[in-house]
All heavy atoms as an XYZ file, in Angstrom:
712
protein
N       0.835     -1.166      0.000
C       0.000      0.000      0.000
C       0.892      1.245      0.000
O       1.829      1.341      0.771
C      -0.893     -0.045      1.228
C      -1.813      1.094      1.328
S      -2.884      0.765      2.743
C      -4.309      1.515      2.193
N       0.564      2.212     -0.884
C       1.365      3.429     -1.007
C       0.675      4.542     -0.234
O      -0.511      4.798     -0.418
C       1.513      3.827     -2.494
C       2.270      5.115     -2.610
C       2.175      2.709     -3.269
N       1.422      5.186      0.602
C       0.871      6.299      1.382
C       0.833      7.552      0.506
O       1.781      7.841     -0.219
C       1.720      6.537      2.623
N      -0.266      8.273      0.578
C      -0.382      9.517     -0.179
C       0.289     10.638      0.600
O       0.136     10.749      1.805
C      -1.857      9.870     -0.404
C      -2.555      8.943     -1.355
C      -3.976      9.409     -1.641
O      -4.235     10.615     -1.541
O      -4.804      8.544     -1.943
N       1.013     11.469     -0.137
C       1.660     12.610      0.491
C       0.760     13.824      0.341
O       0.220     14.080     -0.726
C       2.984     12.903     -0.187
C       4.051     11.901      0.145
C       5.380     12.294     -0.441
N       5.722     13.658     -0.066
C       6.733     14.344     -0.571
N       7.487     13.796     -1.481
N       6.988     15.562     -0.181
N       0.613     14.545      1.398
C      -0.131     15.803      1.320
C       0.865     16.917      1.051
O       1.986     16.890      1.556
C      -0.894     16.078      2.634
O       0.044     16.124      3.703
C      -1.931     15.016      2.889
N       0.478     17.888      0.233
C       1.405     18.970     -0.082
C       1.721     19.791      1.179
O       0.869     19.982      2.049
C       0.667     19.823     -1.098
C      -0.621     19.156     -1.381
C      -0.775     18.009     -0.462
N       2.938     20.256      1.256
C       3.343     21.079      2.397
C       2.700     22.456      2.291
O       2.186     22.849      1.243
C       4.862     21.218      2.422
O       5.288     21.989      1.295
N       2.737     23.177      3.376
C       2.194     24.547      3.364
C       2.955     25.406      2.364
O       2.380     26.267      1.712
C       2.293     25.157      4.757
C       1.298     24.612      5.713
C       1.363     25.354      7.007
N       0.371     24.825      7.923
C       0.219     25.251      9.146
N       0.997     26.195      9.616
N      -0.708     24.726      9.914
N       4.239     25.174      2.251
C       5.055     25.920      1.299
C       4.581     25.667     -0.133
O       4.415     26.600     -0.922
C       6.526     25.523      1.453
C       7.428     26.176      0.458
C       7.762     27.528      0.571
C       7.958     25.449     -0.605
C       8.596     28.128     -0.351
C       8.799     26.044     -1.524
C       9.119     27.383     -1.396
O       9.943     27.980     -2.308
N       4.337     24.419     -0.477
C       3.878     24.078     -1.827
C       2.496     24.667     -2.102
O       2.233     25.167     -3.199
C       3.859     22.568     -2.016
N       1.627     24.614     -1.100
C       0.289     25.192     -1.264
C       0.398     26.700     -1.450
O      -0.267     27.292     -2.302
C      -0.613     24.828     -0.066
C      -0.895     23.329     -0.070
C      -1.908     25.626     -0.104
C      -1.614     22.839      1.166
N       1.255     27.345     -0.668
C       1.456     28.787     -0.789
C       1.986     29.177     -2.160
O       1.571     30.183     -2.736
N       2.903     28.389     -2.692
C       3.443     28.660     -4.026
C       2.355     28.538     -5.084
O       2.264     29.351     -5.998
C       4.582     27.704     -4.346
C       5.876     28.062     -3.635
C       7.017     27.183     -4.039
N       7.182     27.186     -5.488
C       7.912     26.308     -6.143
N       8.527     25.347     -5.500
N       8.026     26.374     -7.442
N       1.519     27.526     -4.952
C       0.438     27.344     -5.933
C      -0.575     28.481     -5.854
O      -1.032     28.991     -6.876
C      -0.256     26.001     -5.710
C       0.612     24.828     -6.088
C      -0.060     23.525     -5.800
N       0.865     22.415     -6.036
C       0.754     21.233     -5.499
N      -0.255     20.968     -4.686
N       1.633     20.296     -5.758
N      -0.926     28.881     -4.647
C      -1.861     30.001     -4.490
C      -1.254     31.296     -5.014
O      -1.938     32.102     -5.654
C      -2.273     30.154     -3.024
C      -3.201     29.083     -2.469
C      -3.418     29.282     -0.972
C      -4.531     29.090     -3.210
N       0.022     31.502     -4.755
C       0.698     32.694     -5.262
C       0.738     32.722     -6.781
O       0.521     33.762     -7.404
N       1.016     31.576     -7.383
C       1.040     31.494     -8.845
C      -0.349     31.756     -9.423
O      -0.490     32.466    -10.427
C       1.559     30.130     -9.291
N      -1.377     31.204     -8.787
C      -2.748     31.423     -9.262
C      -3.131     32.892     -9.127
O      -3.765     33.467    -10.024
C      -3.724     30.536     -8.497
N      -2.745     33.523     -8.030
C      -3.050     34.943     -7.832
C      -2.321     35.804     -8.858
O      -2.888     36.747     -9.414
C      -2.674     35.359     -6.414
N      -1.054     35.481     -9.136
C      -0.292     36.237    -10.126
C      -0.898     36.080    -11.517
O      -1.008     37.050    -12.272
C       1.161     35.784    -10.127
N      -1.310     34.874    -11.857
C      -1.928     34.635    -13.154
C      -3.245     35.401    -13.274
O      -3.509     36.052    -14.288
C      -2.160     33.136    -13.361
C      -2.830     32.735    -14.670
C      -1.967     33.129    -15.857
C      -3.109     31.245    -14.683
N      -4.065     35.337    -12.235
C      -5.339     36.056    -12.260
C      -5.147     37.554    -12.376
O      -5.844     38.233    -13.135
N      -4.180     38.099    -11.646
C      -3.908     39.530    -11.708
C      -3.421     39.938    -13.093
O      -3.852     40.961    -13.637
C      -2.859     39.915    -10.644
O      -3.354     39.550     -9.357
C      -2.558     41.391    -10.670
N      -2.543     39.137    -13.677
C      -2.040     39.482    -15.010
C      -3.154     39.392    -16.058
O      -3.187     40.197    -16.992
C      -0.862     38.597    -15.393
O      -1.254     37.244    -15.469
N      -4.070     38.461    -15.912
C      -5.189     38.354    -16.858
C      -6.110     39.560    -16.745
O      -6.576     40.087    -17.757
C      -5.958     37.055    -16.628
C      -5.172     35.822    -17.051
S      -5.959     34.261    -16.633
C      -7.450     34.344    -17.590
N      -6.376     40.012    -15.526
C      -7.199     41.209    -15.336
C      -6.524     42.438    -15.927
O      -7.168     43.262    -16.573
C      -7.491     41.422    -13.856
C      -8.521     40.496    -13.235
C      -8.581     40.700    -11.716
C      -9.893     40.738    -13.842
N      -5.223     42.573    -15.703
C      -4.484     43.715    -16.241
C      -4.512     43.696    -17.768
O      -4.721     44.733    -18.407
C      -3.051     43.699    -15.725
N      -4.309     42.536    -18.371
C      -4.334     42.434    -19.821
C      -5.717     42.801    -20.358
O      -5.841     43.527    -21.347
C      -3.950     41.025    -20.282
C      -4.031     40.860    -21.774
C      -2.999     41.310    -22.591
C      -5.147     40.277    -22.374
C      -3.068     41.181    -23.961
C      -5.221     40.147    -23.739
C      -4.183     40.600    -24.535
O      -4.274     40.477    -25.894
N      -6.764     42.315    -19.710
C      -8.120     42.641    -20.149
C      -8.404     44.132    -20.079
O      -9.052     44.699    -20.955
N      -7.899     44.787    -19.048
C      -8.093     46.232    -18.922
C      -7.339     46.967    -20.025
O      -7.867     47.876    -20.651
C      -7.623     46.715    -17.551
C      -7.712     48.192    -17.386
C      -8.931     48.800    -17.138
C      -6.586     48.984    -17.502
C      -9.026     50.170    -16.999
C      -6.662     50.349    -17.371
C      -7.888     50.949    -17.116
N      -6.107     46.562    -20.281
C      -5.308     47.230    -21.306
C      -5.850     46.981    -22.703
O      -5.893     47.888    -23.533
C      -3.855     46.770    -21.218
C      -3.093     47.214    -19.982
C      -1.726     46.550    -19.937
C      -2.957     48.724    -19.941
N      -6.269     45.755    -22.982
C      -6.774     45.418    -24.315
C      -8.010     46.246    -24.659
O      -8.223     46.593    -25.820
C      -7.109     43.932    -24.402
C      -7.558     43.521    -25.785
C      -8.100     42.114    -25.845
O      -8.644     41.640    -24.844
O      -7.979     41.503    -26.911
N      -8.790     46.589    -23.668
C      -9.996     47.369    -23.914
C      -9.670     48.769    -24.439
O     -10.538     49.447    -24.969
C     -10.821     47.478    -22.636
N      -8.435     49.196    -24.324
C      -8.032     50.526    -24.773
C      -7.103     50.476    -25.987
O      -6.489     51.467    -26.338
C      -7.345     51.267    -23.625
C      -8.263     51.507    -22.476
N      -8.394     50.601    -21.448
C      -9.117     52.512    -22.206
C      -9.285     51.060    -20.588
N      -9.728     52.201    -21.023
N      -6.985     49.341    -26.646
C      -6.090     49.183    -27.787
C      -6.812     49.290    -29.124
O      -6.425     48.669    -30.087
C      -5.377     47.840    -27.730
C      -4.307     47.758    -26.708
C      -3.697     48.784    -26.065
C      -3.715     46.572    -26.203
N      -2.773     48.299    -25.189
C      -2.759     46.942    -25.247
C      -3.905     45.218    -26.460
C      -1.994     46.031    -24.561
C      -3.140     44.318    -25.770
C      -2.190     44.717    -24.833
N      -7.862     50.058    -29.226
C      -8.576     50.172    -30.492
C      -7.871     51.208    -31.363
O      -7.216     52.122    -30.884
C     -10.038     50.546    -30.257
C     -10.231     51.713    -29.312
C     -10.271     53.013    -29.772
C     -10.358     51.487    -27.947
C     -10.440     54.063    -28.901
C     -10.515     52.537    -27.073
C     -10.549     53.823    -27.562
O     -10.701     54.869    -26.698
N      -7.993     51.013    -32.668
C      -7.342     51.921    -33.608
C      -8.022     51.789    -34.977
O      -8.677     50.812    -35.262
C      -5.863     51.639    -33.704
C      -5.541     50.267    -34.242
C      -4.062     49.970    -34.141
N      -3.786     48.577    -34.368
C      -3.839     47.610    -33.456
N      -4.166     47.913    -32.235
N      -3.572     46.374    -33.750
N      -7.777     52.789    -35.789
C      -8.286     52.806    -37.158
C      -7.081     52.757    -38.089
O      -6.170     53.575    -37.982
C      -9.105     54.073    -37.412
C      -9.685     54.242    -38.798
C     -10.663     53.127    -39.116
C     -10.360     55.588    -38.931
N      -7.063     51.775    -38.960
C      -5.992     51.638    -39.942
C      -6.589     51.760    -41.335
O      -7.661     51.243    -41.597
C      -5.318     50.271    -39.831
C      -4.455     50.116    -38.649
C      -3.672     48.831    -38.811
N      -3.782     48.082    -37.570
C      -3.462     46.830    -37.431
N      -3.060     46.140    -38.456
N      -3.571     46.243    -36.278
N      -5.858     52.390    -42.202
C      -6.256     52.490    -43.611
C      -5.301     51.637    -44.433
O      -4.091     51.831    -44.385
C      -6.198     53.936    -44.100
C      -7.205     54.827    -43.459
N      -8.478     54.965    -43.941
C      -7.140     55.596    -42.350
C      -9.151     55.803    -43.172
N      -8.348     56.199    -42.193
N      -5.851     50.695    -45.163
C      -5.066     49.851    -46.055
C      -5.540     50.071    -47.480
O      -6.744     50.095    -47.743
C      -5.232     48.373    -45.683
C      -4.842     47.973    -44.262
C      -5.192     46.511    -44.018
C      -3.372     48.215    -44.020
N      -4.612     50.240    -48.373
C      -4.948     50.416    -49.788
C      -4.451     49.185    -50.529
O      -3.249     48.967    -50.663
C      -4.302     51.692    -50.342
C      -4.740     52.922    -49.623
N      -5.907     53.577    -49.933
C      -4.201     53.592    -48.579
C      -6.056     54.610    -49.133
N      -5.028     54.640    -48.291
N      -5.387     48.381    -51.000
C      -5.056     47.153    -51.715
C      -5.241     47.375    -53.207
O      -6.213     47.983    -53.642
C      -5.957     46.009    -51.238
C      -5.947     45.740    -49.736
C      -6.968     44.683    -49.383
C      -4.561     45.321    -49.284
N      -4.328     46.856    -53.984
C      -4.437     46.990    -55.438
C      -4.756     45.626    -56.039
O      -4.443     44.589    -55.462
C      -3.126     47.527    -56.037
O      -2.068     46.648    -55.690
C      -2.817     48.921    -55.516
N      -5.393     45.650    -57.182
C      -5.710     44.419    -57.888
C      -6.911     43.681    -57.331
O      -7.171     42.552    -57.720
N      -7.656     44.301    -56.444
C      -8.813     43.641    -55.836
C     -10.065     43.854    -56.679
O     -10.888     42.960    -56.817
C      -9.025     44.154    -54.390
C     -10.258     43.528    -53.768
C      -7.796     43.873    -53.545
N     -10.206     45.035    -57.253
C     -11.368     45.338    -58.093
C     -10.895     45.527    -59.531
O      -9.704     45.534    -59.830
C     -12.074     46.618    -57.603
O     -11.144     47.707    -57.633
C     -12.594     46.442    -56.189
N     -11.835     45.705    -60.419
C     -11.502     45.934    -61.828
C     -10.759     47.259    -61.983
O     -11.056     48.224    -61.266
C     -12.779     45.966    -62.676
C     -13.460     44.608    -62.734
O     -12.745     43.589    -62.650
O     -14.696     44.573    -62.853
N      -9.831     47.318    -62.923
C      -9.139     48.584    -63.167
C     -10.143     49.673    -63.555
O     -11.078     49.441    -64.307
C      -8.199     48.281    -64.332
C      -8.029     46.789    -64.302
C      -9.322     46.248    -63.762
N      -9.974     50.847    -62.998
C     -10.877     51.960    -63.291
C     -12.109     51.991    -62.409
O     -12.869     52.954    -62.443
N     -12.365     50.936    -61.642
C     -13.530     50.923    -60.748
C     -13.249     51.823    -59.540
O     -12.105     51.978    -59.124
C     -13.821     49.498    -60.273
N     -14.291     52.423    -59.001
C     -14.065     53.247    -57.809
C     -13.600     52.370    -56.647
O     -13.892     51.173    -56.594
C     -15.441     53.863    -57.523
C     -16.410     52.988    -58.205
C     -15.688     52.376    -59.379
N     -12.859     52.937    -55.718
C     -12.366     52.131    -54.589
C     -13.526     51.617    -53.739
O     -14.555     52.272    -53.597
C     -11.483     53.093    -53.800
C     -11.888     54.450    -54.237
C     -12.448     54.324    -55.617
N     -13.360     50.438    -53.214
C     -14.341     49.820    -52.323
C     -13.896     50.087    -50.891
O     -12.815     49.674    -50.475
C     -14.424     48.314    -52.582
C     -15.396     47.513    -51.723
C     -16.826     47.963    -51.973
C     -15.257     46.029    -52.028
N     -14.723     50.782    -50.119
C     -14.375     51.138    -48.740
C     -15.063     50.161    -47.790
O     -16.284     50.092    -47.748
C     -14.781     52.567    -48.438
C     -13.995     53.571    -49.268
C     -14.436     54.997    -49.029
N     -14.608     55.328    -47.633
C     -13.694     55.919    -46.859
N     -12.522     56.220    -47.372
N     -13.953     56.205    -45.609
N     -14.251     49.414    -47.049
C     -14.746     48.393    -46.131
C     -14.322     48.756    -44.719
O     -13.152     49.047    -44.472
C     -14.193     46.996    -46.498
C     -14.587     46.628    -47.926
C     -14.683     45.953    -45.503
C     -13.908     45.366    -48.427
N     -15.261     48.708    -43.801
C     -14.957     48.886    -42.382
C     -15.003     47.507    -41.741
O     -16.026     46.830    -41.782
C     -15.974     49.813    -41.713
C     -15.843     49.958    -40.198
C     -14.494     50.555    -39.815
C     -16.972     50.807    -39.649
N     -13.885     47.085    -41.177
C     -13.795     45.777    -40.521
C     -13.701     46.006    -39.020
O     -12.741     46.591    -38.526
C     -12.568     45.028    -41.034
C     -12.352     43.721    -40.357
N     -11.114     43.232    -40.068
C     -13.227     42.789    -39.901
C     -11.229     42.065    -39.468
N     -12.507     41.783    -39.347
N     -14.699     45.535    -38.289
C     -14.719     45.637    -36.833
C     -14.460     44.258    -36.250
O     -15.042     43.276    -36.691
C     -16.084     46.141    -36.343
C     -16.523     47.502    -36.854
C     -17.972     47.762    -36.473
C     -15.618     48.582    -36.311
N     -13.597     44.193    -35.240
C     -13.268     42.908    -34.661
C     -13.021     43.045    -33.169
O     -12.516     44.066    -32.703
C     -12.022     42.347    -35.339
O     -11.697     41.092    -34.798
N     -13.376     42.004    -32.439
C     -13.114     41.911    -31.005
C     -13.639     43.109    -30.227
O     -12.905     43.751    -29.477
C     -11.618     41.724    -30.731
C     -11.113     40.410    -31.273
O     -11.852     39.428    -31.175
O      -9.993     40.366    -31.795
N     -14.888     43.418    -30.410
C     -15.504     44.515    -29.659
C     -16.022     43.972    -28.332
O     -17.006     43.238    -28.297
C     -16.660     45.131    -30.455
C     -16.268     45.796    -31.761
C     -17.512     46.273    -32.478
C     -15.316     46.948    -31.509
N     -15.342     44.306    -27.286
C     -15.759     43.891    -25.948
C     -16.335     45.117    -25.265
O     -15.633     45.863    -24.595
C     -14.567     43.336    -25.157
C     -13.897     42.198    -25.844
N     -14.409     40.924    -25.803
C     -12.788     42.129    -26.608
C     -13.620     40.120    -26.493
N     -12.636     40.826    -26.996
N     -17.607     45.342    -25.474
C     -18.234     46.552    -24.963
C     -18.956     46.293    -23.651
O     -19.576     45.264    -23.460
C     -19.232     47.106    -25.984
C     -18.638     47.573    -27.301
C     -19.751     47.997    -28.243
C     -17.688     48.727    -27.077
N     -18.849     47.253    -22.785
C     -19.613     47.252    -21.547
C     -19.886     48.709    -21.214
O     -19.294     49.611    -21.814
C     -18.839     46.565    -20.417
O     -17.838     47.422    -19.915
N     -20.760     48.977    -20.273
C     -21.010     50.381    -19.900
C     -19.748     51.105    -19.433
O     -19.689     52.327    -19.463
C     -22.029     50.262    -18.769
C     -22.709     48.966    -19.007
C     -21.657     48.064    -19.593
N     -18.734     50.367    -19.029
C     -17.490     50.990    -18.564
C     -16.592     51.439    -19.710
O     -15.649     52.186    -19.498
C     -16.714     50.005    -17.677
C     -17.432     49.514    -16.433
C     -16.596     48.464    -15.716
C     -17.741     50.677    -15.506
N     -16.875     50.992    -20.928
C     -16.022     51.288    -22.072
C     -16.582     52.458    -22.880
O     -16.856     52.336    -24.064
C     -15.853     50.063    -22.963
C     -15.167     48.935    -22.284
N     -15.482     47.638    -22.529
C     -14.185     48.900    -21.356
C     -14.731     46.847    -21.792
N     -13.935     47.601    -21.070
N     -16.702     53.595    -22.263
C     -17.284     54.753    -22.939
C     -16.398     55.247    -24.086
O     -16.895     55.666    -25.124
C     -17.514     55.872    -21.939
C     -18.162     57.064    -22.563
C     -18.483     58.120    -21.573
N     -18.951     59.292    -22.312
C     -19.271     60.411    -21.756
N     -19.199     60.529    -20.467
N     -19.654     61.416    -22.481
N     -15.081     55.193    -23.905
C     -14.182     55.676    -24.959
C     -14.330     54.843    -26.230
O     -14.254     55.380    -27.332
C     -12.740     55.655    -24.466
C     -12.472     56.724    -23.412
C     -11.056     56.693    -22.899
N     -10.104     56.815    -24.008
C      -8.848     56.432    -23.928
N      -8.375     55.896    -22.828
N      -8.035     56.583    -24.953
N     -14.539     53.546    -26.091
C     -14.738     52.702    -27.275
C     -16.045     53.093    -27.961
O     -16.113     53.167    -29.187
C     -14.744     51.207    -26.902
C     -15.007     50.350    -28.123
C     -13.433     50.815    -26.270
N     -17.077     53.350    -27.181
C     -18.352     53.792    -27.749
C     -18.213     55.101    -28.499
O     -18.783     55.273    -29.576
N     -17.438     56.031    -27.945
C     -17.195     57.304    -28.635
C     -16.417     57.076    -29.931
O     -16.689     57.713    -30.946
C     -16.425     58.261    -27.725
C     -17.234     58.700    -26.514
O     -18.472     58.555    -26.534
O     -16.605     59.182    -25.546
N     -15.454     56.165    -29.888
C     -14.677     55.826    -31.084
C     -15.596     55.258    -32.168
O     -15.527     55.650    -33.330
C     -13.586     54.821    -30.713
C     -12.772     54.335    -31.865
C     -11.830     55.141    -32.462
C     -12.940     53.044    -32.348
C     -11.065     54.681    -33.526
C     -12.180     52.576    -33.409
C     -11.243     53.404    -34.004
N     -16.484     54.343    -31.778
C     -17.412     53.746    -32.744
C     -18.397     54.778    -33.275
O     -18.760     54.741    -34.456
C     -18.157     52.576    -32.106
C     -17.304     51.357    -31.781
C     -18.128     50.322    -31.033
C     -16.693     50.770    -33.036
N     -18.825     55.701    -32.434
C     -19.729     56.762    -32.898
C     -19.036     57.617    -33.957
O     -19.662     58.046    -34.926
C     -20.187     57.614    -31.722
N     -17.745     57.841    -33.790
C     -16.995     58.578    -34.799
C     -16.895     57.815    -36.105
O     -16.928     58.404    -37.190
N     -16.790     56.495    -36.026
C     -16.750     55.679    -37.247
C     -18.067     55.738    -38.006
O     -18.090     55.608    -39.226
C     -16.427     54.227    -36.905
C     -15.031     53.932    -36.376
C     -14.913     52.454    -36.032
C     -13.973     54.332    -37.379
N     -19.155     55.945    -37.288
C     -20.466     56.019    -37.939
C     -20.573     57.243    -38.850
O     -21.400     57.265    -39.752
C     -21.578     56.055    -36.890
N     -19.712     58.225    -38.628
C     -19.728     59.428    -39.461
C     -18.988     59.216    -40.788
O     -19.099     60.031    -41.685
C     -19.077     60.592    -38.703
C     -19.682     60.863    -37.341
C     -21.178     61.142    -37.414
O     -21.635     61.877    -38.286
N     -21.931     60.550    -36.504
N     -18.255     58.133    -40.900
C     -17.491     57.840    -42.112
C     -18.401     57.238    -43.187
O     -19.496     56.792    -42.900
C     -16.346     56.877    -41.795
C     -15.343     57.405    -40.810
C     -14.500     58.535    -41.365
O     -14.193     58.511    -42.578
O     -14.153     59.443    -40.595
N     -17.905     57.212    -44.409
C     -18.669     56.688    -45.539
C     -18.040     55.370    -45.988
O     -16.938     55.348    -46.533
C     -18.652     57.703    -46.683
C     -19.478     57.254    -47.865
O     -20.456     56.515    -47.653
O     -19.144     57.642    -49.006
N     -18.732     54.248    -45.742
C     -18.238     52.927    -46.108
C     -19.242     52.255    -47.027
O     -20.452     52.458    -46.924
C     -18.025     52.057    -44.859
C     -16.967     52.620    -43.942
C     -17.307     53.316    -42.806
C     -15.636     52.442    -44.243
C     -16.335     53.836    -41.974
C     -14.643     52.963    -43.415
C     -15.000     53.656    -42.284
O     -14.042     54.169    -41.478
N     -18.718     51.401    -47.889
C     -19.571     50.620    -48.775
C     -20.024     49.323    -48.088
O     -21.085     48.782    -48.403
C     -18.821     50.253    -50.064
C     -18.400     51.507    -50.837
O     -19.255     52.389    -51.032
O     -17.220     51.569    -51.221
N     -19.201     48.824    -47.175
C     -19.485     47.545    -46.536
C     -18.907     47.564    -45.119
O     -17.800     48.056    -44.905
C     -18.813     46.423    -47.346
C     -18.904     44.998    -46.818
C     -20.338     44.498    -46.821
C     -18.009     44.085    -47.657
N     -19.672     47.064    -44.164
C     -19.202     46.918    -42.791
C     -19.212     45.441    -42.441
O     -20.217     44.759    -42.626
C     -20.091     47.700    -41.793
C     -19.612     47.497    -40.370
C     -20.109     49.186    -42.145
N     -18.073     44.945    -41.957
C     -17.925     43.539    -41.602
C     -17.529     43.481    -40.125
O     -16.574     44.117    -39.710
C     -16.847     42.851    -42.459
C     -16.695     41.399    -42.077
C     -17.160     43.004    -43.928
N     -18.274     42.718    -39.331
C     -17.956     42.547    -37.913
C     -17.540     41.086    -37.696
O     -18.306     40.167    -37.954
C     -19.155     42.902    -37.044
N     -16.319     40.886    -37.250
C     -15.803     39.547    -37.007
C     -15.215     39.501    -35.608
O     -15.191     40.482    -34.890
C     -14.703     39.177    -38.026
O     -13.600     40.075    -37.857
C     -15.215     39.241    -39.435
N     -14.700     38.361    -35.224
C     -14.072     38.231    -33.912
C     -14.988     37.523    -32.941
O     -16.022     36.971    -33.306
N     -14.587     37.573    -31.697
C     -15.370     36.877    -30.683
C     -16.320     37.791    -30.043
O     -16.573     38.505    -29.402
C     -14.454     36.193    -29.673
C     -13.411     37.111    -29.077
O     -13.196     38.180    -29.611
O     -12.815     36.722    -28.080
């Protein structure tokens, strides 16, 4: 019969500390990511027929909106003032 070893207080403390550090870093990343929105303009050639007017596409991705994200809402309201031919929303 093999006796089971119980983890020492030191080992338990290390595991709890690692879990707390991981949780804190995930919260910090989530807070920072919520402020990483930007508008990029890409000009692609050879996508439409030569001489055709440019096709303006707005691609929205990973919008994590909550009442706390007022700056993102203001950013999106500004995008609504732009003139696009197509709006595509992707992401999670």
